[in-house]
N, C-alpha and C positions, 0 to 999 in steps of 0.2 A: 445410614445403615442399611446395606443391601438385604433380599428376599432371603439369602443364605444364613445370614447374623443375625436378621430377626426372627429367622426359623429357629436355631441353636437357643437363641433366648428363650422364644415361646415353650418349647420342648423343656429346658432346664426350669423355668420357673414353673410348668406342669408337676414334673418331677419332684422337686423341692417342695410344690403346695399340697402335696398328698397329705403332708403334715403342716398346718400352721405355724408351728414350732419352729420347725427347721427353715422354713420360709422369712419367717422374721428375726429366726439370728442372722442369715446371708444378709439380710435387710440392712440390717445394725451395724455389722460388720463394714459393709460401702462405705461409712465414714470414716475407719481408720486407713482406707488407701485401694487400688485398685484388687481387686479380688478375678487372680487369674486362673482357671478352672483347667486342669489338665487331667490327663490319666483316662481311664476307662468311661467316667461319665460322659464325655465330649465325646470322644471318639465313639462308643457307642450310639450317642444322637447323631452323628454324622453318617455312620456305616449302616443305622436303622433308622434311616431318618422316617417313617410313617408309623412305627411303632417300638422308641427304644426301651429295654428294660429297665427297669431299676436297678441302678450302679450296686455295686457292693456296700462303697463307700463315696464320697466326696473329696478329690484332692484338690486342694487350695493356696495359690502359694500369694501372697500378698505384698505389694510394692509400698510400704507404709508411707505414708504420711501425717499417720498419729498414732506412735508407739505406744504413748501411754493411754490413750484410748482403748485399745487393745487390751492392754491388761485389764483396765478398770470389766471391760466388758467381759474377759475371758474367765473371770474369776466370780462369775455366775453360775458359773456350768462345771459341772465334773470333769476333768481331764488330765492328764498323765504327755510326759512328754517322750517321745521315741531316741533311740541310742544317735540318731540325724539328729538331732535337735529339733525335729518337729514335734507339734500338738495335735494329740487324738483326743476327739472332744463325741462320744455320743449323746443323739437328742432325740429323743422320743423313736430309739431304738435305729438311727438314722446316725453311722459313722463319718464321721472329718477328719480328715488328715490335714493340716495348716502346718503353711511354711511359711519361713520369711524369704522373701524372693534371692534377698543378696547374700545369704547364709542356707541356700540347697547347696548339695553335694559336689555337684560340678563347679560351682562357680566358686567354693572357696579351694577345691581340690584338683582343677584342672586350669587352661588357659583361657577357657571360656570367659570371656567378660559378662557382667551381669546385667541382664535387661530383658522384657517382655520376648521382645522376639528368637531370643537367643534360649529363652526356657525351654522350647518345644526342641531345639536343635542340640540338649541336654540331654537325650533321654538316648537309650542302649540301641530299642529298634523304632524304624524308621515309622511303626505304625503307631505308636504312641506320642508323634509329632506333631501336637496340635494341641494346642492352648485358646483358651476364650477368655478377653477381657469383661466381666461382666457389667462394670460400671459403664464401660465405653461403648460396647458392644461391638469386638475388635477380634478378629479370629485370625492366628497364625497357625498355617495348616502346610505348607509347603510339601512337607516329608511326608507327611500324612496322605497326603493326595498322590503323591509319587507311587508310594506304596500301594493304595488301591490303582491309582490306572494301571502300574504294571503287574498287578496280582504278584508281587513280592513282599516277603520280609529281608529289609535290610538291616544291616549296621548303623546307625546315625551316629552314637558317639563312643569309641571303643573301649575310652576310661569309664568305670563302673563300679561300684561295692559289692553287687548282686550278678556278676554275668550269669553263673549257672542256674541264678531264679530266672534270667533272663532267657537261659536258655530252654527253660520248663516253660516260662509264658509263650515262646517261643513254636512250641510244639502242638501248646494249645490254640494258637491264634492262626497256624495253618488249618487247624480245622473246622473253626470258628468262623473266620471270615475265607473259605477257601482260598490261600495262598499257597503260596511256594517260598523256597528258600533259595537266598540269594548262594552265587558260590562262596562269597566272603562270609557270609555267614554260616554255610557249609562246612567251611574252612577251621574254624573254629570250634565247631564239635568235632570235629577229626581230631583235634588237637587234644581233645577231653577227651577222647576216644582213645588214644596213643596214651595219654597220661596214668587215666584210670579207666578203663573199659569196665572190668568189673562189678565198680562201684559206681559209676554213673548211675546206673539205672535205679538203684538204691537208692543216692542222692538227690536224683531228680522226684522220685517217686515222694520223698519223707517231704523235701521240700514243698509238692504240692498239697500235702497232709496240712502242717502248717502255715501256708501261705495260704489258701481257700477256702482250708477249713472241708476240705470234702475230696473225696477220691473221682473225678473228672478221668483220667486215664488210672488203665491197671499197669502194673508193671509189663504185663508181655505188649500191651498197646504201648509204653516207651520205646522197650528194648524193639519191636517191630521200628518205629519210625527211626532210632539209630541205624539201626540195622542197613536203611535206606538211604542214608545219606551219602 
């Protein structure tokens, strides 16, 4: 385990350990397969290394070895399945979104083959291109590192069922991480603006409320960002 990977593990355990029920849940899940943390929890641990914020939720894909054991564990908790086939579980007010690695959207509907490494390449934005194998303490972060090194938000995989949501997230991340948009990403915005310029501001604003449950950006701030792309 490298120093970088050990630090990720320690910070992840620290965040999960703020409530013993959540950490024990994760430790129990390690028996069903490799737990692949991705999304905001790992991204912010690596971006804000000294003091990562508590994430809104923890996204985990499981490379299953024992699916029957998972089914028996999950029955002990209150959960619901989302429209993409993942499990949403709330434990002591901490939310987990859990997926079967082989059945994530990108592996089902694109030419990308299911693998731990490719999970980091299945995201729309390169800043999301980081995956941490909790069981083995391995990190896959090539696209994430490129984004940080170049201070640039770019597109990793164009095929995505929630492009508009990712366009909103890109505006949020631009400010949060002090990044700029790539020419490729700007082109996507321009295409959307050509198709529905009057409605895009309202659409992104409403997505913000439904996704983040918060008002990070006003309509004026969204309009300002779109005007200067």
